[in-house]
BAVEXLO-607712 format. One record per residue (C-alpha): x, y, z; residue in one letter. Coordinates in nm, 2 decimals, m for minus. Each point is the difference from the previous one (the first is absolute). Example, Ala and Ser with C-alpha at 12.3 -4.5 7.8 and 13.67 -1.06 7.14 Angstrom:
// residues 2
{{1.23, m0.45, 0.78}, "a"}
{{0.14, 0.34, m0.07}, "s"}
//
This chain:
// residues 119
{{m2.40, m4.39, m1.87}, "x"}
{{m0.09, m0.19, 0.32}, "x"}
{{m0.16, 0.17, 0.30}, "x"}
{{0.32, m0.05, 0.20}, "x"}
{{0.20, 0.18, m0.27}, "x"}
{{m0.25, 0.28, 0.00}, "x"}
{{0.02, 0.03, 0.38}, "x"}
{{0.39, 0.01, m0.02}, "x"}
{{m0.02, 0.27, m0.27}, "x"}
{{m0.24, 0.21, 0.21}, "x"}
{{0.22, m0.04, 0.31}, "x"}
{{0.32, 0.10, m0.19}, "x"}
{{m0.16, 0.31, m0.15}, "x"}
{{0.07, 0.21, 0.31}, "x"}
{{0.27, 0.24, m0.12}, "x"}
{{0.04, 0.37, 0.06}, "x"}
{{m0.33, 0.07, m0.18}, "x"}
{{m0.22, m0.26, 0.16}, "x"}
{{m0.35, 0.13, 0.07}, "x"}
{{0.02, m0.05, 0.37}, "x"}
{{m0.19, 0.30, 0.11}, "x"}
{{0.06, 0.37, 0.05}, "x"}
{{0.35, 0.13, 0.08}, "x"}
{{0.11, 0.33, 0.14}, "x"}
{{0.06, 0.26, m0.27}, "x"}
{{0.35, 0.15, 0.01}, "x"}
{{0.04, 0.37, 0.07}, "x"}
{{m0.02, 0.17, m0.34}, "x"}
{{0.25, 0.26, 0.11}, "x"}
{{0.26, m0.27, 0.07}, "x"}
{{m0.06, m0.26, m0.26}, "x"}
{{m0.01, 0.08, m0.38}, "x"}
{{m0.32, m0.18, m0.05}, "x"}
{{m0.34, 0.11, m0.15}, "x"}
{{m0.30, m0.20, m0.10}, "x"}
{{0.11, 0.02, m0.37}, "x"}
{{0.38, 0.02, 0.02}, "x"}
{{0.30, m0.10, 0.22}, "x"}
{{0.38, 0.03, 0.00}, "x"}
{{0.14, m0.30, m0.18}, "x"}
{{0.19, m0.08, 0.32}, "x"}
{{m0.33, m0.10, 0.15}, "x"}
{{m0.08, m0.27, m0.26}, "x"}
{{m0.06, m0.33, 0.18}, "x"}
{{m0.10, 0.18, 0.32}, "x"}
{{m0.30, 0.20, m0.12}, "x"}
{{m0.23, m0.07, m0.29}, "x"}
{{m0.10, 0.29, m0.22}, "x"}
{{m0.08, 0.02, m0.38}, "x"}
{{0.33, 0.18, m0.08}, "x"}
{{0.35, 0.03, 0.14}, "x"}
{{0.22, 0.30, m0.09}, "x"}
{{0.38, 0.01, m0.03}, "x"}
{{0.10, 0.33, 0.17}, "x"}
{{0.14, 0.28, m0.22}, "x"}
{{0.24, 0.19, 0.23}, "x"}
{{m0.02, 0.37, m0.04}, "x"}
{{0.22, 0.25, 0.18}, "x"}
{{m0.16, 0.28, 0.21}, "x"}
{{0.08, 0.34, m0.14}, "x"}
{{0.16, 0.29, 0.20}, "x"}
{{m0.24, 0.13, 0.26}, "x"}
{{m0.12, m0.34, 0.10}, "x"}
{{m0.36, m0.13, m0.03}, "x"}
{{m0.29, m0.08, 0.22}, "x"}
{{m0.12, m0.36, 0.02}, "x"}
{{m0.38, 0.02, 0.03}, "x"}
{{m0.26, m0.26, 0.10}, "x"}
{{m0.22, 0.09, m0.30}, "x"}
{{0.06, 0.17, m0.34}, "x"}
{{m0.10, 0.34, 0.12}, "x"}
{{0.20, 0.30, 0.12}, "x"}
{{m0.24, 0.02, 0.30}, "x"}
{{0.06, m0.37, 0.10}, "x"}
{{0.17, m0.11, 0.32}, "x"}
{{0.38, 0.04, m0.02}, "x"}
{{0.17, m0.33, 0.09}, "x"}
{{0.36, 0.13, m0.02}, "x"}
{{0.23, 0.22, m0.20}, "x"}
{{0.23, m0.15, m0.26}, "x"}
{{0.35, 0.16, m0.02}, "x"}
{{0.17, 0.11, m0.32}, "x"}
{{0.18, m0.30, m0.15}, "x"}
{{m0.22, m0.26, 0.17}, "x"}
{{m0.10, m0.28, m0.24}, "x"}
{{m0.38, m0.04, m0.02}, "x"}
{{m0.12, m0.33, m0.15}, "x"}
{{m0.29, 0.09, m0.23}, "x"}
{{m0.25, m0.28, m0.04}, "x"}
{{m0.29, 0.19, m0.17}, "x"}
{{m0.05, 0.34, m0.17}, "x"}
{{m0.33, 0.18, m0.04}, "x"}
{{m0.02, 0.35, m0.13}, "x"}
{{0.25, 0.21, 0.20}, "x"}
{{0.05, m0.25, 0.28}, "x"}
{{0.23, m0.30, 0.06}, "x"}
{{m0.10, m0.28, 0.24}, "x"}
{{0.28, m0.19, 0.15}, "x"}
{{0.24, m0.05, 0.29}, "x"}
{{0.35, 0.06, 0.13}, "x"}
{{0.05, m0.37, 0.05}, "x"}
{{m0.19, m0.32, 0.02}, "x"}
{{m0.04, 0.08, 0.38}, "x"}
{{m0.15, 0.34, m0.08}, "x"}
{{m0.09, 0.27, 0.05}, "x"}
{{m0.26, m0.01, m0.28}, "x"}
{{m0.19, 0.29, m0.15}, "x"}
{{m0.04, 0.26, m0.27}, "x"}
{{0.25, 0.25, m0.13}, "x"}
{{m0.07, 0.28, m0.24}, "x"}
{{0.19, m0.07, m0.33}, "x"}
{{0.14, 0.35, 0.00}, "x"}
{{0.23, m0.11, 0.29}, "x"}
{{0.15, m0.30, m0.17}, "x"}
{{0.26, m0.04, m0.27}, "x"}
{{m0.16, m0.05, m0.34}, "x"}
{{0.03, m0.33, m0.18}, "x"}
{{0.29, 0.02, m0.25}, "x"}
{{m0.07, m0.20, m0.32}, "x"}
//
């Protein structure tokens, strides 16, 4: 490959993931994005090792608190109402991490407040 072809290739390699310097990190309470995982709807916009297809789960009677961290003492971001559809992106022990929509809000819900997965 000639030097001109290499220069053209380097110039054209400026896509959405070009290493052009630091960018502002989105608010983790509004964008379903972590360092290891993101909502599949963010593919092509944010680079992470894994993208998850959301698994919608209904909120059970009594509602559920959406929390900033997987802990009962964490900051409450909002209250989900009975029947709301929560998009589960990751499960760990008794907590589900996910969002109401691609635009948020994003946080943790205790699994006891979500419909179980029916196989």
